[in-house]
Backbone as JSON Lines, residues from 0, in Angstrom:
{"i":0,"aa":"X","n":[19.91,42.55,-0.02],"ca":[18.77,42.01,-1.13],"c":[18.87,40.68,-1.56]}
{"i":1,"aa":"X","n":[17.69,40.12,-1.55],"ca":[17.59,38.37,-1.62],"c":[16.68,37.9,-2.71]}
{"i":2,"aa":"X","n":[17.03,37.09,-3.41],"ca":[16.07,36.21,-4.51],"c":[15.45,35.78,-3.8]}
{"i":3,"aa":"X","n":[14.38,35.42,-4.65],"ca":[12.88,34.44,-4.25],"c":[14.03,33.0,-4.39]}
{"i":4,"aa":"X","n":[14.46,32.79,-5.25],"ca":[15.2,31.6,-5.03],"c":[16.18,32.03,-3.72]}
{"i":5,"aa":"X","n":[17.2,32.42,-3.41],"ca":[17.76,32.43,-2.12],"c":[17.06,32.41,-0.8]}
{"i":6,"aa":"X","n":[16.18,33.12,-0.51],"ca":[14.98,32.94,0.26],"c":[14.33,31.35,0.5]}
{"i":7,"aa":"X","n":[13.64,30.91,-0.55],"ca":[13.08,29.58,-0.86],"c":[14.44,28.6,-0.05]}
{"i":8,"aa":"X","n":[15.61,28.77,-0.56],"ca":[16.79,28.15,0.16],"c":[17.14,28.47,1.46]}
{"i":9,"aa":"X","n":[16.78,29.5,1.92],"ca":[17.37,29.32,3.57],"c":[15.96,29.05,4.35]}
{"i":10,"aa":"X","n":[14.86,29.4,3.66],"ca":[13.8,29.32,4.45],"c":[13.63,27.57,4.64]}
{"i":11,"aa":"X","n":[13.93,26.84,3.41],"ca":[13.84,25.34,3.21],"c":[14.93,24.92,4.52]}
{"i":12,"aa":"X","n":[16.28,25.05,4.18],"ca":[17.31,24.67,5.07],"c":[17.15,25.23,6.53]}
{"i":13,"aa":"X","n":[16.24,26.19,7.16],"ca":[16.27,26.84,8.21],"c":[14.73,25.24,9.0]}
{"i":14,"aa":"X","n":[14.45,25.17,8.09],"ca":[13.46,23.84,8.12],"c":[13.45,22.62,8.49]}
{"i":15,"aa":"X","n":[14.86,22.41,7.87],"ca":[15.95,21.23,7.77],"c":[14.92,20.31,6.74]}
{"i":16,"aa":"X","n":[14.32,20.59,5.61],"ca":[14.02,19.76,4.91],"c":[14.28,19.52,3.45]}
{"i":17,"aa":"X","n":[14.2,18.6,2.9],"ca":[15.2,18.39,1.55],"c":[14.0,19.36,0.51]}
{"i":18,"aa":"X","n":[14.98,19.28,-0.31],"ca":[14.43,19.54,-1.68],"c":[12.97,18.44,-1.87]}
{"i":19,"aa":"X","n":[13.38,17.49,-2.14],"ca":[12.06,16.28,-2.14],"c":[11.33,16.43,-1.11]}
{"i":20,"aa":"X","n":[11.25,16.97,0.24],"ca":[10.18,17.14,1.12],"c":[9.24,18.06,0.44]}
{"i":21,"aa":"X","n":[9.8,19.07,0.34],"ca":[8.86,20.19,0.44],"c":[8.32,20.08,-1.53]}
{"i":22,"aa":"X","n":[9.49,19.99,-1.82],"ca":[8.12,19.19,-3.65],"c":[7.35,18.45,-3.33]}
{"i":23,"aa":"X","n":[7.11,17.4,-2.65],"ca":[6.16,16.26,-2.06],"c":[4.91,17.28,-1.53]}
{"i":24,"aa":"X","n":[5.86,18.0,-0.6],"ca":[4.64,18.74,0.21],"c":[3.63,19.62,-0.77]}
{"i":25,"aa":"X","n":[4.52,20.3,-1.61],"ca":[3.75,21.17,-2.66],"c":[3.38,20.64,-3.53]}
{"i":26,"aa":"X","n":[3.68,19.88,-4.07],"ca":[2.86,18.34,-5.04],"c":[3.85,19.29,-6.67]}
{"i":27,"aa":"X","n":[4.67,19.5,-6.48],"ca":[5.54,19.87,-7.67],"c":[6.6,18.83,-7.49]}
{"i":28,"aa":"X","n":[7.47,18.97,-8.61],"ca":[8.79,17.77,-8.68],"c":[9.39,18.4,-8.16]}
{"i":29,"aa":"X","n":[10.5,17.56,-7.8],"ca":[11.84,18.39,-7.39],"c":[12.82,19.46,-8.19]}
{"i":30,"aa":"X","n":[12.69,18.6,-9.14],"ca":[13.15,19.53,-10.11],"c":[12.6,20.87,-10.25]}
{"i":31,"aa":"X","n":[11.56,21.17,-10.78],"ca":[10.51,22.35,-10.52],"c":[11.3,23.21,-9.3]}
{"i":32,"aa":"X","n":[10.86,22.53,-8.23],"ca":[11.29,23.41,-7.4],"c":[12.95,23.53,-7.0]}
{"i":33,"aa":"X","n":[13.86,22.77,-7.44],"ca":[15.1,23.14,-8.14],"c":[15.67,24.2,-8.48]}
{"i":34,"aa":"X","n":[14.71,24.5,-9.67],"ca":[14.66,25.66,-10.54],"c":[14.33,27.05,-10.16]}
{"i":35,"aa":"X","n":[13.33,26.97,-8.59],"ca":[12.87,27.59,-8.34],"c":[14.34,28.24,-7.39]}
{"i":36,"aa":"X","n":[14.69,27.72,-6.69],"ca":[15.46,27.72,-5.81],"c":[17.18,28.2,-6.76]}
{"i":37,"aa":"X","n":[17.51,28.16,-8.11],"ca":[18.07,28.41,-8.16],"c":[17.89,29.39,-9.47]}
{"i":38,"aa":"X","n":[16.56,30.24,-9.37],"ca":[16.21,31.17,-9.85],"c":[16.04,31.38,-11.42]}
{"i":39,"aa":"X","n":[15.78,30.05,-12.02],"ca":[15.83,29.71,-12.9],"c":[14.67,29.7,-13.67]}
{"i":40,"aa":"X","n":[13.93,29.61,-12.67],"ca":[12.06,29.87,-13.35],"c":[11.35,30.29,-11.72]}
{"i":41,"aa":"X","n":[10.15,30.95,-12.06],"ca":[9.44,31.56,-10.2],"c":[8.43,30.54,-10.76]}
{"i":42,"aa":"X","n":[7.9,30.37,-9.58],"ca":[6.54,29.21,-9.29],"c":[5.17,30.15,-9.09]}
{"i":43,"aa":"X","n":[4.56,29.48,-9.75],"ca":[3.24,30.01,-10.06],"c":[2.18,30.85,-8.92]}
{"i":44,"aa":"X","n":[1.81,31.3,-8.87],"ca":[0.8,32.65,-7.84],"c":[0.08,31.38,-6.73]}
{"i":45,"aa":"X","n":[-0.38,30.22,-7.0],"ca":[-0.98,28.98,-6.64],"c":[0.24,28.44,-5.67]}
{"i":46,"aa":"X","n":[1.13,28.11,-6.35],"ca":[2.53,27.76,-5.61],"c":[3.17,28.43,-4.93]}
{"i":47,"aa":"X","n":[3.18,29.83,-5.74],"ca":[3.74,31.07,-3.98],"c":[2.41,31.3,-3.18]}
{"i":48,"aa":"X","n":[1.59,31.02,-3.05],"ca":[0.2,30.78,-2.33],"c":[0.61,29.6,-0.72]}
{"i":49,"aa":"X","n":[0.61,28.36,-1.9],"ca":[0.92,27.43,-0.69],"c":[2.52,27.31,-0.01]}
{"i":50,"aa":"X","n":[2.96,28.0,-0.73],"ca":[4.74,28.03,-0.15],"c":[4.63,29.34,1.36]}
{"i":51,"aa":"X","n":[3.74,30.33,1.14],"ca":[3.55,30.96,2.31],"c":[2.58,30.69,3.4]}
{"i":52,"aa":"X","n":[1.52,30.11,3.06],"ca":[0.74,29.14,4.12],"c":[1.29,28.15,4.98]}
{"i":53,"aa":"X","n":[2.41,27.18,4.11],"ca":[3.03,26.31,4.54],"c":[4.2,27.39,5.52]}
{"i":54,"aa":"X","n":[5.26,27.84,5.11],"ca":[5.77,28.77,6.31],"c":[5.53,29.84,7.12]}
{"i":55,"aa":"X","n":[4.13,30.41,6.41],"ca":[3.69,31.42,7.59],"c":[4.11,32.51,7.16]}
{"i":56,"aa":"X","n":[4.22,32.64,5.66],"ca":[5.18,34.06,5.78],"c":[4.09,34.79,4.51]}
{"i":57,"aa":"X","n":[4.57,36.08,4.89],"ca":[3.25,37.0,3.64],"c":[4.04,36.54,2.35]}
{"i":58,"aa":"X","n":[3.46,36.69,1.05],"ca":[3.58,36.59,-0.2],"c":[4.6,37.87,-0.44]}
{"i":59,"aa":"X","n":[4.37,38.75,0.1],"ca":[5.31,39.86,-0.19],"c":[6.63,40.04,-0.03]}
{"i":60,"aa":"X","n":[6.56,39.5,1.01],"ca":[8.24,39.26,1.65],"c":[8.74,38.37,1.15]}
{"i":61,"aa":"X","n":[8.34,37.06,0.05],"ca":[8.79,36.46,-0.3],"c":[9.58,36.67,-2.15]}
{"i":62,"aa":"X","n":[8.47,37.67,-2.67],"ca":[8.81,38.03,-4.23],"c":[9.11,38.91,-4.11]}
{"i":63,"aa":"X","n":[9.57,40.13,-2.95],"ca":[9.96,41.31,-3.19],"c":[11.34,41.72,-2.84]}
{"i":64,"aa":"X","n":[12.04,41.27,-3.17],"ca":[14.21,41.06,-3.34],"c":[14.02,42.09,-2.52]}
{"i":65,"aa":"X","n":[13.66,43.11,-2.17],"ca":[14.19,44.37,-1.32],"c":[13.32,43.99,-0.01]}
{"i":66,"aa":"X","n":[12.73,42.77,0.38],"ca":[11.7,42.3,2.15],"c":[12.79,41.34,2.14]}
{"i":67,"aa":"X","n":[13.12,41.33,3.43],"ca":[14.08,40.34,4.13],"c":[13.39,39.44,5.66]}
{"i":68,"aa":"X","n":[13.48,38.31,5.36],"ca":[12.69,37.28,6.34],"c":[13.16,37.18,7.54]}
{"i":69,"aa":"X","n":[12.98,37.62,8.55],"ca":[13.64,37.14,10.03],"c":[13.56,35.35,10.23]}
{"i":70,"aa":"X","n":[14.55,34.62,9.93],"ca":[14.01,33.49,10.28],"c":[13.92,32.69,11.43]}
{"i":71,"aa":"X","n":[14.48,33.28,12.58],"ca":[14.59,33.33,13.87],"c":[12.65,33.26,14.03]}
{"i":72,"aa":"X","n":[12.21,34.36,13.17],"ca":[10.61,34.63,13.44],"c":[9.43,33.48,12.95]}
{"i":73,"aa":"X","n":[9.98,32.6,12.12],"ca":[9.69,32.19,11.42],"c":[9.13,30.57,12.12]}
{"i":74,"aa":"X","n":[7.57,29.62,12.09],"ca":[7.36,28.93,13.04],"c":[7.81,28.11,12.65]}
{"i":75,"aa":"X","n":[8.5,26.52,13.08],"ca":[8.47,25.42,12.77],"c":[7.84,24.57,12.23]}
{"i":76,"aa":"X","n":[7.22,23.69,11.46],"ca":[6.53,23.25,10.82],"c":[6.05,22.19,11.48]}
{"i":77,"aa":"X","n":[4.73,21.87,10.8],"ca":[4.51,20.01,11.92],"c":[5.43,19.36,11.56]}
{"i":78,"aa":"X","n":[5.4,18.73,12.8],"ca":[6.57,17.34,13.2],"c":[6.28,16.45,12.07]}
{"i":79,"aa":"X","n":[7.49,16.03,11.92],"ca":[7.69,14.77,11.04],"c":[6.78,13.89,10.89]}
{"i":80,"aa":"X","n":[6.55,13.06,12.06],"ca":[5.17,11.98,12.0],"c":[3.84,12.78,11.31]}
{"i":81,"aa":"X","n":[3.61,13.59,11.63],"ca":[2.3,14.5,11.09],"c":[2.03,14.78,9.63]}
{"i":82,"aa":"X","n":[3.54,15.02,9.49],"ca":[3.7,15.57,8.02],"c":[3.82,14.34,7.02]}
{"i":83,"aa":"X","n":[4.07,13.21,7.67],"ca":[4.05,11.75,7.01],"c":[2.75,11.12,6.76]}
{"i":84,"aa":"X","n":[1.65,11.06,7.53],"ca":[0.78,10.93,7.97],"c":[0.03,11.87,6.98]}
{"i":85,"aa":"X","n":[-0.34,13.21,6.53],"ca":[-0.13,14.0,5.83],"c":[-0.28,13.75,4.3]}
{"i":86,"aa":"X","n":[0.64,13.35,4.46],"ca":[1.27,12.86,3.0],"c":[0.92,11.58,2.6]}
{"i":87,"aa":"X","n":[0.67,10.59,3.55],"ca":[0.02,9.46,3.36],"c":[-1.54,9.27,2.6]}
{"i":88,"aa":"X","n":[-1.9,10.61,3.75],"ca":[-3.67,10.81,3.28],"c":[-3.58,11.32,2.05]}
{"i":89,"aa":"X","n":[-2.8,12.26,1.57],"ca":[-2.94,12.89,0.14],"c":[-2.4,11.81,-0.79]}
{"i":90,"aa":"X","n":[-1.47,11.09,-0.11],"ca":[-1.4,9.69,-1.63],"c":[-2.79,8.9,-1.57]}
{"i":91,"aa":"X","n":[-3.89,8.53,-0.35],"ca":[-4.91,8.08,-0.38],"c":[-5.48,8.87,-1.16]}
{"i":92,"aa":"X","n":[-5.59,10.18,-0.95],"ca":[-6.71,10.81,-1.47],"c":[-6.79,10.97,-3.31]}
{"i":93,"aa":"X","n":[-5.28,11.34,-3.4],"ca":[-4.93,11.55,-5.75],"c":[-5.56,9.45,-5.99]}
{"i":94,"aa":"X","n":[-5.02,8.19,-4.81],"ca":[-5.75,7.16,-5.3],"c":[-7.04,7.05,-6.01]}
{"i":95,"aa":"X","n":[-7.76,7.53,-4.29],"ca":[-8.97,7.32,-4.42],"c":[-9.44,8.44,-5.84]}
{"i":96,"aa":"X","n":[-8.72,9.47,-6.16],"ca":[-9.99,10.28,-7.58],"c":[-9.39,9.55,-8.46]}
{"i":97,"aa":"X","n":[-8.2,9.32,-8.51],"ca":[-7.32,8.08,-10.09],"c":[-8.86,7.42,-10.04]}
{"i":98,"aa":"X","n":[-8.99,6.61,-9.17],"ca":[-10.09,5.36,-9.06],"c":[-11.37,5.85,-9.76]}
{"i":99,"aa":"X","n":[-11.97,7.02,-9.05],"ca":[-12.9,7.73,-9.05],"c":[-13.14,8.13,-10.76]}
{"i":100,"aa":"X","n":[-12.08,8.43,-11.09],"ca":[-11.96,9.1,-12.75],"c":[-12.2,8.01,-13.66]}
{"i":101,"aa":"X","n":[-11.31,6.98,-13.38],"ca":[-11.7,5.63,-14.08],"c":[-13.04,5.05,-14.19]}
{"i":102,"aa":"X","n":[-13.7,4.69,-13.21],"ca":[-14.94,4.5,-13.02],"c":[-15.63,5.54,-13.77]}
{"i":103,"aa":"X","n":[-15.41,7.01,-13.62],"ca":[-16.23,7.51,-14.69],"c":[-16.43,7.3,-15.9]}
{"i":104,"aa":"X","n":[-14.87,6.96,-16.46],"ca":[-14.76,6.97,-17.84],"c":[-15.18,5.58,-18.44]}
{"i":105,"aa":"X","n":[-15.56,4.3,-17.72],"ca":[-16.16,3.37,-17.68],"c":[-17.61,3.68,-18.04]}
{"i":106,"aa":"X","n":[-18.11,4.34,-16.86],"ca":[-19.71,4.05,-16.84],"c":[-19.48,5.04,-18.07]}
{"i":107,"aa":"X","n":[-19.43,6.2,-18.36],"ca":[-19.47,7.2,-19.74],"c":[-19.29,6.2,-21.08]}
{"i":108,"aa":"X","n":[-18.29,5.46,-21.15],"ca":[-17.93,4.45,-21.89],"c":[-19.07,3.42,-22.53]}
{"i":109,"aa":"X","n":[-19.66,2.99,-21.29],"ca":[-20.89,1.82,-21.2],"c":[-22.13,2.79,-21.61]}
{"i":110,"aa":"X","n":[-21.74,3.94,-21.44],"ca":[-23.33,4.62,-21.64],"c":[-23.51,5.06,-22.97]}
{"i":111,"aa":"X","n":[-21.93,5.35,-23.43],"ca":[-21.96,5.53,-24.75],"c":[-22.42,4.79,-25.84]}
{"i":112,"aa":"X","n":[-21.47,3.79,-25.79],"ca":[-22.57,2.19,-26.21],"c":[-23.41,2.04,-26.1]}
{"i":113,"aa":"X","n":[-24.34,1.96,-24.97],"ca":[-25.82,1.88,-24.62],"c":[-26.64,2.56,-25.99]}
{"i":114,"aa":"X","n":[-26.3,4.07,-26.21],"ca":[-27.03,5.02,-26.76],"c":[-26.71,4.6,-28.34]}
{"i":115,"aa":"X","n":[-25.46,4.42,-28.35],"ca":[-25.2,3.85,-30.08],"c":[-25.83,2.25,-30.28]}
{"i":116,"aa":"X","n":[-26.45,1.38,-29.47],"ca":[-26.79,0.6,-29.8],"c":[-28.28,0.55,-30.0]}
{"i":117,"aa":"X","n":[-28.95,1.82,-28.84],"ca":[-30.41,1.94,-29.05],"c":[-30.57,3.01,-30.28]}
{"i":118,"aa":"X","n":[-29.68,3.73,-30.96],"ca":[-30.12,4.68,-31.75],"c":[-29.01,3.84,-33.1]}
{"i":119,"aa":"X","n":[-29.56,3.35,-33.8],"ca":[-28.47,2.82,-35.18],"c":[-28.4,4.15,-35.63]}
């Protein structure tokens, strides 16, 4: 019988990833991921889905303590250069979304002040 945390630890080590690397891939804090492996808390359904997709493992095999995971049958993740490029692209997208949000806020503030000026 293996807990979710034990499974996550074994799978991560099998893929030779650090907690920081997998937490970056999942876009969660390293501290949160550490708590999952330590069985101090459980990942959200969304994060369970991300984990199952990344590792190509059925979610049931992850969450059911009675289900065993055959690590030799798990495909290896994308190459490190590919992962680095994906992370760079994710950072660029994040930066663009932040810029977009700031621009939208500025536009709304300007439109709000124009409306106030037009309607005393």
